[in-house]
LUMGULUM-549747 format. One record per residue (C-alpha): y, z, x; residue in one letter; residue number from 1. Coordinates in Angstrom, 3 decimals. Example, Ala and Ser with C-alpha at 12.3 -4.5 7.8 and 13.67 -1.06 7.14 Angstrom:
% residues 2
TIMAR -4.500 7.800 12.300 A 1;
TIMAR -1.060 7.140 13.670 S 2;
% end
This chain:
% residues 221
TIMAR 9.494 -12.515 -14.285 M 1;
TIMAR 6.731 -10.081 -15.358 L 2;
TIMAR 8.004 -6.445 -16.143 D 3;
TIMAR 5.565 -4.286 -14.298 G 4;
TIMAR 3.131 -3.493 -17.134 N 5;
TIMAR 0.513 -5.892 -15.827 A 6;
TIMAR 0.342 -3.888 -12.647 A 7;
TIMAR -0.027 -0.568 -14.413 V 8;
TIMAR -2.429 -2.040 -16.986 K 9;
TIMAR -4.810 -3.249 -14.097 L 10;
TIMAR -4.561 -0.039 -12.226 F 11;
TIMAR -5.606 1.900 -15.351 L 12;
TIMAR -8.485 -0.499 -15.619 E 13;
TIMAR -9.380 0.402 -12.085 V 14;
TIMAR -9.293 4.087 -13.063 C 15;
TIMAR -11.281 3.608 -16.168 E 16;
TIMAR -13.978 1.461 -14.158 F 17;
TIMAR -14.331 3.939 -11.430 Q 18;
TIMAR -14.260 6.899 -14.170 K 19;
TIMAR -11.078 8.433 -12.670 W 20;
TIMAR -8.613 10.386 -14.858 D 21;
TIMAR -5.280 8.964 -14.492 A 22;
TIMAR -2.491 11.236 -15.836 N 23;
TIMAR 1.026 9.960 -16.269 K 24;
TIMAR 3.531 12.213 -14.432 I 25;
TIMAR 6.673 12.948 -16.538 E 26;
TIMAR 9.800 11.672 -15.255 E 27;
TIMAR 12.616 13.838 -14.063 T 28;
TIMAR 15.924 13.644 -12.514 D 29;
TIMAR 14.297 13.265 -9.225 K 30;
TIMAR 12.186 10.303 -8.038 R 31;
TIMAR 8.720 10.768 -9.359 T 32;
TIMAR 5.556 8.975 -8.820 P 33;
TIMAR 3.607 7.404 -11.582 D 34;
TIMAR 0.214 9.134 -11.986 Y 35;
TIMAR -1.837 12.028 -10.732 Q 36;
TIMAR -5.408 10.776 -10.628 V 37;
TIMAR -8.487 13.009 -10.743 V 38;
TIMAR -11.692 11.789 -9.265 T 39;
TIMAR -15.031 13.421 -8.616 P 40;
TIMAR -14.031 14.142 -4.874 S 41;
TIMAR -10.552 15.544 -5.694 G 42;
TIMAR -7.028 14.220 -6.749 G 43;
TIMAR -4.418 12.098 -5.610 F 44;
TIMAR -1.019 10.977 -6.353 I 45;
TIMAR -0.328 7.348 -7.085 A 46;
TIMAR 2.780 5.127 -7.314 E 47;
TIMAR 2.129 1.558 -8.685 V 48;
TIMAR 4.300 -1.468 -7.547 K 49;
TIMAR 4.023 -4.878 -8.703 Q 50;
TIMAR 4.840 -8.049 -6.594 L 51;
TIMAR 6.261 -10.684 -8.577 N 52;
TIMAR 6.761 -14.239 -7.158 A 53;
TIMAR 10.639 -14.583 -7.881 E 54;
TIMAR 12.086 -18.064 -7.707 G 55;
TIMAR 8.651 -19.694 -8.064 Y 56;
TIMAR 8.561 -22.634 -10.434 K 57;
TIMAR 5.489 -24.704 -10.984 T 58;
TIMAR 5.643 -28.096 -8.902 G 59;
TIMAR 8.397 -26.896 -6.672 Q 60;
TIMAR 7.966 -25.836 -2.845 V 61;
TIMAR 7.635 -22.065 -2.603 F 62;
TIMAR 7.749 -20.032 0.706 S 63;
TIMAR 7.784 -16.518 1.828 Y 64;
TIMAR 7.846 -14.485 4.959 T 65;
TIMAR 4.403 -12.799 5.380 P 66;
TIMAR 4.218 -9.033 4.762 A 67;
TIMAR 7.838 -8.766 3.586 T 68;
TIMAR 6.947 -7.853 0.017 R 69;
TIMAR 4.462 -5.287 1.321 V 70;
TIMAR 7.168 -3.783 3.558 R 71;
TIMAR 9.511 -3.595 0.704 N 72;
TIMAR 7.019 -2.031 -1.568 A 73;
TIMAR 6.482 0.753 1.115 I 74;
TIMAR 10.094 1.285 1.422 G 75;
TIMAR 10.651 1.725 -2.406 K 76;
TIMAR 7.754 4.116 -2.794 A 77;
TIMAR 8.300 6.382 0.185 K 78;
TIMAR 10.710 8.616 -1.726 G 79;
TIMAR 8.200 9.169 -4.640 Q 80;
TIMAR 5.203 9.996 -2.264 L 81;
TIMAR 6.902 12.801 -0.345 Q 82;
TIMAR 6.236 16.468 -0.459 N 83;
TIMAR 2.976 16.622 -2.410 H 84;
TIMAR 0.212 18.865 -1.586 D 85;
TIMAR -2.699 16.306 -2.131 I 86;
TIMAR -3.088 12.700 -0.650 P 87;
TIMAR -0.879 9.906 -1.884 T 88;
TIMAR -1.584 6.145 -2.399 M 89;
TIMAR 0.761 3.316 -2.946 L 90;
TIMAR -0.991 0.894 -5.173 V 91;
TIMAR 0.338 -2.724 -4.954 I 92;
TIMAR -0.624 -5.453 -7.467 C 93;
TIMAR 0.080 -9.266 -6.724 D 94;
TIMAR -0.508 -10.118 -10.298 V 95;
TIMAR -0.359 -13.819 -9.692 R 96;
TIMAR -2.426 -13.726 -6.634 R 97;
TIMAR 0.227 -15.705 -4.636 V 98;
TIMAR -1.064 -14.260 -1.416 G 99;
TIMAR 1.306 -11.345 -0.771 Y 100;
TIMAR -1.691 -8.780 -0.404 T 101;
TIMAR -3.934 -10.775 2.124 R 102;
TIMAR -5.793 -8.521 4.495 F 103;
TIMAR -3.433 -9.724 7.312 E 104;
TIMAR -0.295 -9.223 5.320 F 105;
TIMAR -1.169 -5.568 4.125 M 106;
TIMAR -1.964 -4.630 7.750 T 107;
TIMAR 0.973 -6.225 9.029 A 108;
TIMAR 3.241 -4.577 6.448 G 109;
TIMAR 1.834 -1.241 7.461 M 110;
TIMAR 1.467 -1.482 11.201 Y 111;
TIMAR 3.721 -4.464 12.313 G 112;
TIMAR 3.400 -8.270 12.549 D 113;
TIMAR -0.009 -9.417 14.005 L 114;
TIMAR 0.923 -10.667 17.567 T 115;
TIMAR -0.660 -12.447 20.369 M 116;
TIMAR 0.649 -12.574 23.852 S 117;
TIMAR 0.240 -15.855 25.696 I 118;
TIMAR 0.574 -16.004 29.612 N 119;
TIMAR 2.986 -18.931 30.295 K 120;
TIMAR 1.445 -19.670 33.772 K 121;
TIMAR -2.289 -19.317 32.779 T 122;
TIMAR -2.283 -20.039 29.240 G 123;
TIMAR -4.487 -17.049 28.536 Q 124;
TIMAR -3.958 -15.133 25.234 S 125;
TIMAR -4.406 -11.413 24.481 S 126;
TIMAR -6.315 -9.921 21.428 E 127;
TIMAR -4.326 -9.785 18.324 I 128;
TIMAR -2.357 -6.677 18.120 F 129;
TIMAR 0.294 -5.074 15.803 C 130;
TIMAR 3.884 -5.739 17.037 G 131;
TIMAR 7.246 -5.508 15.369 R 132;
TIMAR 8.540 -4.371 11.960 S 133;
TIMAR 6.039 -1.544 11.400 A 134;
TIMAR 6.464 0.435 8.350 K 135;
TIMAR 3.977 3.263 9.370 M 136;
TIMAR 3.571 5.013 12.681 N 137;
TIMAR 3.677 8.583 14.068 E 138;
TIMAR 7.092 9.217 12.698 D 139;
TIMAR 7.507 6.903 9.760 I 140;
TIMAR 5.928 7.361 6.178 N 141;
TIMAR 3.367 9.672 7.140 T 142;
TIMAR 3.437 11.067 3.640 S 143;
TIMAR 1.581 8.131 2.455 I 144;
TIMAR -2.135 8.561 2.750 S 145;
TIMAR -3.263 4.946 1.966 A 146;
TIMAR -1.871 1.582 0.725 V 147;
TIMAR -4.152 -0.175 -1.950 A 148;
TIMAR -4.311 -3.716 -3.472 D 149;
TIMAR -5.747 -4.085 -6.882 I 150;
TIMAR -7.066 -7.311 -8.234 C 151;
TIMAR -9.868 -8.824 -10.177 Y 152;
TIMAR -13.215 -9.589 -8.447 D 153;
TIMAR -13.687 -13.197 -9.264 C 154;
TIMAR -16.971 -13.516 -7.584 S 155;
TIMAR -18.750 -12.218 -10.757 N 156;
TIMAR -18.723 -12.834 -14.515 T 157;
TIMAR -17.261 -10.852 -16.331 P 158;
TIMAR -14.250 -10.147 -14.028 L 159;
TIMAR -14.268 -6.564 -12.795 K 160;
TIMAR -11.206 -4.749 -11.440 P 161;
TIMAR -11.335 -4.141 -7.632 H 162;
TIMAR -9.334 -2.056 -5.295 I 163;
TIMAR -8.943 -2.551 -1.505 N 164;
TIMAR -7.802 0.702 0.153 I 165;
TIMAR -6.058 0.591 3.567 Y 166;
TIMAR -5.914 4.275 4.895 H 167;
TIMAR -2.904 5.140 6.976 N 168;
TIMAR -3.943 6.358 10.383 M 169;
TIMAR -0.823 8.330 10.684 Y 170;
TIMAR -0.965 10.175 7.432 A 171;
TIMAR -0.379 13.894 7.388 K 172;
TIMAR -2.659 14.336 4.417 K 173;
TIMAR -5.330 11.572 4.717 P 174;
TIMAR -8.172 10.936 2.511 F 175;
TIMAR -11.442 12.291 3.975 E 176;
TIMAR -14.026 9.815 4.881 R 177;
TIMAR -16.466 10.034 1.664 G 178;
TIMAR -13.490 10.568 -0.779 F 179;
TIMAR -14.170 7.146 -2.152 F 180;
TIMAR -17.421 5.427 -2.108 K 181;
TIMAR -17.746 1.658 -0.839 D 182;
TIMAR -19.038 -0.801 -3.242 G 183;
TIMAR -18.792 -0.793 -6.896 G 184;
TIMAR -15.247 -2.082 -6.991 G 185;
TIMAR -13.994 -0.327 -4.024 I 186;
TIMAR -13.619 -1.757 -0.398 A 187;
TIMAR -11.933 0.644 2.409 Q 188;
TIMAR -10.305 -0.125 5.687 Y 189;
TIMAR -9.887 2.551 8.436 W 190;
TIMAR -7.923 1.810 11.459 F 191;
TIMAR -7.473 3.517 14.818 T 192;
TIMAR -4.503 2.911 17.438 A 193;
TIMAR -7.091 0.992 19.514 E 194;
TIMAR -8.219 -1.380 16.763 E 195;
TIMAR -7.562 -4.869 17.107 N 196;
TIMAR -8.406 -5.619 13.273 F 197;
TIMAR -10.895 -8.493 14.078 E 198;
TIMAR -14.014 -6.730 12.652 S 199;
TIMAR -12.207 -5.783 9.477 S 200;
TIMAR -10.595 -9.205 9.016 R 201;
TIMAR -14.095 -10.944 9.172 L 202;
TIMAR -15.301 -8.458 6.456 K 203;
TIMAR -12.399 -9.557 4.177 M 204;
TIMAR -13.085 -13.420 4.492 R 205;
TIMAR -15.994 -13.316 1.953 S 206;
TIMAR -13.740 -11.722 -0.693 L 207;
TIMAR -10.936 -14.098 -0.013 D 208;
TIMAR -13.261 -17.084 -0.298 C 209;
TIMAR -14.419 -15.865 -3.652 A 210;
TIMAR -10.935 -15.396 -4.896 R 211;
TIMAR -9.776 -18.850 -3.801 D 212;
TIMAR -12.766 -20.574 -5.513 D 213;
TIMAR -11.521 -18.878 -8.825 N 214;
TIMAR -7.611 -19.468 -8.639 V 215;
TIMAR -6.089 -20.465 -11.782 R 216;
TIMAR -2.809 -22.326 -12.287 E 217;
TIMAR 0.265 -20.218 -12.061 L 218;
TIMAR 2.505 -20.674 -15.013 K 219;
TIMAR 6.049 -19.351 -15.663 D 220;
TIMAR 6.183 -16.511 -18.119 E 221;
% end
């Protein structure tokens, strides 16, 4: 299992690439987040979590429940991202690109399992909506302003660090639109209670395809 340094290293690469100053927060007897980040638009608090493929061995069958790892990361980080005067961000890194942080899993982890209702009599189906197991709503985890996935953009050479930011529509201290600029290694996703996620999912497919074309063999370390 990787020790978590890979996620921190990639996060610091993202900050350097974006020209953000990441200042390590000194640990205390209380649960403290990892970094206070200063950007041209202002500051935010960041907690970095690494997702490992526990139990994975090359050549063996491997399975997992979609969005579970994302939900677990949110649950572990919530105590560190409370009671701050500036926006907060949970930064998740799937270092082996197993698929834990695909768009569908990130949104399902935040807002509930993507669900479709089917009428038994007519066979008609509803639009996709978020159902059970939400980790974010009007009363839960409102102190987390956004959840982000960091990775390398494999569509270009040399590889560049990339961050996908999923804004929490229930956040008490949200990032203002314009705080981050789309492009140049940043993609953002904003949602409302009425959003069915279809347009945002279409936007994500091109990046997923680029990643899939550049998948390297996963090796035990």
